C-alpha positions in Angstrom: 0.0 0.0 0.2 1.1 3.5 -0.6 3.1 5.2 1.9 1.2 8.1 3.1 2.8 11.3 4.8 0.2 13.0 7.0 1.0 16.3 8.9 -0.3 14.7 12.0 2.5 12.0 11.8 5.0 14.4 12.8 7.1 11.7 14.8 8.0 9.8 11.6 7.4 12.4 8.9 8.5 15.9 10.3 6.5 18.8 9.2 8.5 20.8 6.8 9.9 24.1 8.5 9.3 27.5 7.2 12.8 27.8 5.9 12.6 24.6 3.9 10.6 24.7 0.7 9.1 21.5 -0.5 9.8 21.2 -4.2 8.2 19.0 -6.9 7.8 19.1 -10.6 4.2 18.7 -10.1 1.8 19.2 -7.2 -1.9 18.1 -7.4 -4.3 19.3 -4.9 -7.0 16.9 -4.4 -6.6 13.1 -3.8 -9.8 12.0 -5.2 -10.7 10.2 -8.3 -9.3 12.6 -10.9 -6.3 13.7 -8.5 -5.1 10.0 -8.0 -5.3 9.4 -11.8 -3.6 12.4 -12.7 -0.8 11.4 -10.2 -0.3 8.0 -11.1 -0.2 8.7 -14.8 2.2 11.7 -14.4 4.4 9.7 -12.3 4.5 6.9 -14.6 5.9 9.2 -17.3 8.7 10.1 -14.9 7.4 13.2 -13.5 8.2 14.1 -9.7 4.6 14.1 -8.2 3.3 15.6 -4.7 -0.4 14.9 -4.1 -1.8 16.7 -1.4 -5.5 16.5 0.5 -6.8 18.3 3.4 -8.7 15.2 4.2 -7.3 12.2 6.4 -8.1 9.7 3.7 -7.8 9.6 0.0 -10.7 9.1 -2.0 -13.6 9.3 0.4 -16.0 9.8 -2.4 -14.9 6.7 -4.2 -15.4 4.6 -1.1 -19.2 5.7 -0.6 -20.0 5.6 -4.3 -22.4 3.0 -5.9 -23.8 1.9 -2.6 -20.2 1.1 -1.5 -19.5 -1.0 -4.6 -18.5 2.1 -6.8 -19.9 2.2 -10.4 -16.5 3.0 -11.7 -17.4 3.5 -15.3 -20.1 2.8 -18.2 -19.6 0.6 -21.3 -21.4 3.1 -23.3 -19.7 6.2 -22.2 -20.1 8.9 -25.2 -19.5 12.8 -25.1 -23.5 12.9 -25.3 -23.8 11.6 -21.7 -22.1 14.9 -20.5 -23.7 18.5 -19.6 -21.6 21.5 -20.1 -22.0 25.1 -21.3 -19.0 23.9 -23.7 -20.2 20.7 -24.7 -17.4 19.7 -27.2 -14.7 20.1 -24.4 -15.1 16.7 -23.0 -14.4 14.8 -26.4 -10.7 15.1 -26.4 -10.0 13.5 -23.0 -12.6 11.1 -23.3 -11.2 9.9 -26.8 -7.8 9.5 -25.2 -8.6 7.6 -22.2 -11.7 5.5 -22.7 -14.0 3.3 -20.6 -12.0 0.3 -22.0 -8.7 1.8 -20.7 -10.1 1.9 -17.2 -11.7 -1.5 -17.5 -8.2 -2.8 -18.5 -6.7 -1.3 -15.5 -9.2 -2.9 -13.3 -8.5 -6.4 -15.0 -4.8 -5.7 -14.6 -5.5 -5.7 -10.7 -7.6 -8.6 -10.8 -10.6 -6.9 -9.4 -13.8 -8.5 -10.0 -16.9 -6.5 -11.1 -20.0 -7.0 -13.1 -22.5 -4.8 -15.2 -25.5 -4.1 -13.1 -27.6 -2.4 -15.9 -27.4 -0.2 -18.9 -23.6 -0.6 -19.1 -23.1 0.6 -15.5 -19.8 -1.4 -14.2 -19.7 -2.0 -10.5 -17.1 -4.0 -8.3 -18.4 -7.3 -7.1 -16.7 -6.7 -3.7 -16.3 -3.3 -2.3 -15.3 0.3 -3.7 -12.1 0.0 -1.5 -10.9 -2.3 -4.5 -10.9 0.7 -6.8 -9.2 3.1 -4.6 -6.8 0.4 -3.6 -5.7 -0.2 -7.2 -5.3 3.8 -7.6 -3.1 3.9 -4.5 -1.1 0.9 -5.5 -0.3 2.6 -8.9 0.7 5.7 -7.4 3.0 3.7 -5.0 4.5 2.0 -7.9 5.2 5.2 -9.8 6.6 7.1 -6.9 3.8 9.5 -6.0 4.5 11.5 -2.7 1.0 11.8 -1.0 0.6 13.8 1.9 -3.0 13.8 3.7 -4.2 16.3 6.5 -2.4 18.9 4.5 -4.2 22.2 3.9 -3.4 25.0 1.6 -3.8 28.8 2.7 -2.1 30.5 -0.4 -1.0 30.1 -3.9 1.1 32.6 -5.9 2.5 32.4 -9.4 6.2 32.8 -9.5 8.0 35.4 -11.7 10.2 32.7 -13.2 7.3 30.5 -13.9 5.7 27.8 -11.7 3.8 28.2 -8.3 4.4 28.6 -4.8 2.0 27.1 -2.0 1.8 27.9 1.6 0.7 24.6 3.2 0.3 23.1 6.7 3.7 21.2 5.7 5.4 24.6 5.2 6.0 26.2 1.7 6.0 24.1 -1.5 6.9 25.1 -4.9 6.2 23.3 -8.4 6.5 24.0 -12.1 2.9 22.6 -12.7 -0.1 22.9 -10.4 -3.3 20.5 -11.0 -6.4 21.4 -9.4 -8.6 18.4 -8.7 -10.6 19.5 -5.6 -14.0 18.4 -6.8 -17.2 20.3 -6.5 -19.6 21.3 -3.7 -21.5 17.9 -3.5 -21.6 16.0 -0.2 -19.9 18.3 2.0 -19.7 15.7 5.0 -16.9 14.1 2.9 -14.8 17.3 2.8 -16.3 19.0 -0.2 -15.6 22.9 -0.4 -15.2 25.6 -3.0 -11.8 25.9 -2.8 -11.2 25.1 -6.5 -13.4 27.7 -7.7 -11.5 30.3 -5.4 -8.0 29.1 -7.0 -9.6 29.6 -10.4 -11.1 33.1 -9.7 -7.6 34.2 -8.4 -5.9 33.3 -11.7 -8.5 35.1 -13.8 -10.9 32.3 -14.6 -14.7 32.5 -14.8 -16.8 30.2 -12.7 -20.0 29.3 -14.1 -23.0 29.2 -11.6 -23.1 25.9 -9.5 -25.9 23.8 -8.4 -26.8 20.4 -7.2 -27.0 17.9 -9.8 -28.1 14.2 -9.7 -30.1 14.9 -6.6 -33.7 13.9 -5.2 -36.5 16.5 -5.5 -38.6 17.7 -2.4 -42.3 18.2 -2.5 -44.1 20.7 -0.4 -47.6 20.6 -2.1 -49.6 19.4 0.8 -51.6 16.8 -1.3 -48.8 15.5 -3.3 -46.5 15.5 -0.3 -49.1 13.3 1.7 -49.0 10.9 -1.3 -45.0 10.7 -1.2 -45.0 10.3 2.5 -47.6 7.3 2.3 -45.6 5.8 -0.4 -42.3 6.4 1.2 -39.6 3.6 0.1 -41.9 2.4 -2.7 -40.2 2.2 -6.1 -41.7 2.2 -9.6 -39.8 0.4 -12.1 -39.1 1.8 -15.7 -40.8 5.3 -15.6 -40.3 7.7 -18.1 -39.3 11.2 -16.5 -39.2 14.2 -18.8 -38.2 17.8 -18.5 -36.9 20.6 -20.8 -36.8 18.2 -23.8 -34.8 15.6 -22.0 -36.4 12.1 -20.9 -34.9 9.2 -18.9 -36.4 5.8 -18.4 -35.5 4.2 -15.1 -37.0 3.6 -11.6 -38.4 6.3 -9.5 -38.7 6.0 -5.8 -41.0 7.6 -3.3 -39.5 9.5 -0.1 -40.9 11.1 2.8 -39.3 14.2 1.3 -40.6 13.9 -2.3 -39.0 11.9 -5.1 -35.8 10.1 -5.8 -34.6 7.0 -7.8 -32.3 6.9 -10.9 -34.9 8.6 -13.2 -35.4 11.5 -10.9 -31.7 12.0 -10.3 -31.1 12.0 -14.0 -33.8 14.6 -14.8 -32.5 16.9 -11.9 -29.5 17.9 -13.7 -31.8 19.3 -16.5 -34.5 21.0 -14.2 -34.5 24.5 -13.1 -36.6 26.1 -10.2 -40.3 26.3 -11.1 -40.1 23.8 -14.2 -42.7 21.1 -14.5 -41.6 17.6 -14.8 -43.7 15.0 -16.5 -43.8 11.3 -15.3 -45.0 8.3 -17.4 -45.7 5.7 -14.7 -46.1 3.0 -17.3 -44.3 4.0 -20.5 -44.1 0.3 -21.6 -48.1 -0.2 -21.5 -50.4 1.2 -24.1 -52.7 2.6 -21.5 -55.6 3.6 -23.6 -55.7 0.1 -25.3 -55.0 -1.8 -21.9 -58.0 0.1 -20.1 -60.4 -0.6 -22.8 -59.3 -4.3 -22.9 -59.8 -4.6 -19.4 -63.2 -2.9 -19.4 -64.1 -5.5 -22.1 -62.5 -8.8 -20.4 -62.9 -7.9 -16.8 -65.9 -5.6 -16.6 -66.6 -6.3 -12.9 -63.2 -5.6 -11.7 -62.5 -2.3 -9.8 -59.9 0.0 -11.1 -57.7 -0.2 -8.1 -57.8 -4.0 -8.5 -56.5 -3.9 -12.0 -53.9 -1.2 -11.1 -52.6 -3.4 -8.3 -51.2 -5.9 -11.0 -49.1 -2.9 -12.3 -48.2 -1.2 -9.2 -48.1 -2.4 -5.5 -51.6 -2.8 -4.0 -51.1 0.3 -1.6 -50.0 2.6 -4.3 -52.9 1.5 -6.8 -55.4 2.1 -4.0 -53.9 5.6 -3.3 -53.6 6.6 -6.8 -57.5 5.1 -7.5 -58.6 7.2 -4.3 -56.7 10.3 -4.9 -56.5 10.7 -8.6 -59.7 8.8 -9.8 -62.7 7.4 -8.5 -62.4 3.5 -8.3 -65.4 1.7 -9.6 -66.0 -1.5 -11.7 -64.6 -1.1 -15.0 -68.0 -1.4 -16.7 -69.2 1.9 -15.2 -66.4 4.0 -16.9 -67.1 6.1 -20.0 -64.8 6.1 -22.8 -63.8 9.8 -21.8 -63.0 8.6 -18.1 -60.7 5.9 -19.5 -59.1 8.2 -21.5 -58.3 10.7 -18.6 -57.1 7.7 -16.5 -54.7 7.0 -19.3 -53.5 10.6 -19.8 -53.1 11.1 -15.9 -51.0 7.7 -15.5 -49.1 8.5 -18.7 -48.3 12.1 -18.3 -48.3 13.0 -14.3 -47.1 16.6 -14.1 -45.7 18.1 -11.0 -43.6 21.1 -10.0 -41.1 20.3 -7.5 -40.4 22.8 -4.7 -36.8 22.1 -5.0 -33.9 19.5 -4.4 -32.3 18.3 -1.5 -29.1 20.3 -2.3 -25.6 19.4 -2.1 -26.1 17.5 1.0 -27.1 14.4 -1.0 -26.3 15.5 -4.5 -23.9 13.1 -6.3 -22.3 16.1 -8.5 -22.1 19.7 -8.8 -23.1 21.4 -12.1 -21.4 24.3 -13.4 -17.7 25.2 -12.1 -14.6 26.4 -14.0 -15.5 27.8 -17.4 -14.1 25.2 -19.9 -14.0 27.7 -22.5 -11.0 28.9 -20.6 -9.1 25.8 -20.6 -7.3 23.7 -23.1 -9.6 20.7 -23.9 -6.4 18.9 -25.2 -3.9 19.6 -22.1 -6.5 20.7 -19.5 -4.2 23.7 -18.9 -5.4 27.1 -17.9 -5.6 29.5 -20.9 -5.1 32.1 -18.4 -2.2 31.1 -16.2 0.3 28.9 -17.7 1.2 25.8 -15.7 -1.9 25.6 -13.9 -4.5 22.8 -14.8 -8.0 21.8 -13.8 -9.6 18.2 -13.9 -12.5 16.3 -12.6 -15.7 17.8 -11.0 -14.3 21.3 -10.5 -14.6 21.8 -14.1 -18.2 22.8 -15.9 -18.4 19.1 -17.0 -21.0 16.9 -15.5 -21.9 13.1 -16.4 -25.1 11.4 -16.3 -25.9 8.8 -13.5 -24.2 5.6 -14.1 -20.5 5.7 -14.0 -20.1 8.6 -16.3 -18.7 11.1 -13.7 -15.9 8.6 -12.6 -14.9 8.1 -16.3 -14.7 11.9 -16.6 -12.3 11.8 -13.6 -10.3 9.1 -15.2 -10.0 10.7 -18.5 -9.4 14.4 -17.7 -6.8 13.2 -14.9 -5.0 11.2 -17.6 -5.1 13.7 -20.1 -3.7 16.4 -18.0 -0.9 14.0 -16.8 0.3 13.7 -20.2 1.5 17.6 -20.3 2.0 18.5 -16.7 
């Protein structure tokens, strides 16, 4: 395992004195997915790399991802799976380090994995398998990893390069890589530090907001429905907003709506927007209802819906949305209205659960001011940005990790 130098471990690894300047060709701030990939790849090509992080452990977000099994990439990763104000920016890095390259790395380390669905690859065992292989690669390449290390100041040197004031003392480098991530899940140590650095060196930071995040509901009647159905999942719903649609599961919660389809559409939703949910996109509802009326005229609507949803959900929908009665008593117009409501349930979320539970941060450092080939700043030579700190956000399903691997690798070829 990689030998880690922590500021707290002063007995074994003395803290640098102010008079001593710690020097390295490359300094990377942030030991998450993108930072680790950049560090191991840069060191593998012979660069001297110092990787620092303010946390006491590397890769905390890796460890908690995918329910502890890390959805580390997606077999169907394409540029279309990413959101950015500069949609072409991600293409270069994604083409140079593909999902197949990371899968080969996983295979090299003998990590067992499986496809869950829709090309999503997960570890058979634990997320720590992915973190372990990254740390092993860093160790083999000679990366100097320092945890519990904070940065208080960064300055560009007249002769080129950067000097940092850290809790280890001053540190100097030729190339500085910002891999500090976004604002999502602050309990894991997420901060806006990377955005502060970007602004310091003349970069624009596009407005940020929570992405891949559950919706909250405050409408009394709708919230009561969500609360009653809390924990109930509905498979393969089509959720649409602003011209985008995703077919995946939705999950009712005591606060509102979650589940993969909801998380996906949340990245396209803006406050005040209406979302549309087709609860049964694989059923031709108008035809199905007419058939049920003809074949089972004495069955109640809630009984028939109980074959498509849970009995509890069917009962609540029949009571709150419709008048449940024997199918033979419905007029053609009433059946049409039932089909429309189930196939186009429209609601306006009150908001989202925010960064507390968001998987990613939308927005960030404007990629139009960063080279798509090298990930180097177009404002300040020798400064690089990788991973989530940039205005590149992937869909749910392993795409954000693939962006971390690809952008980290791309920058590593030039630092």
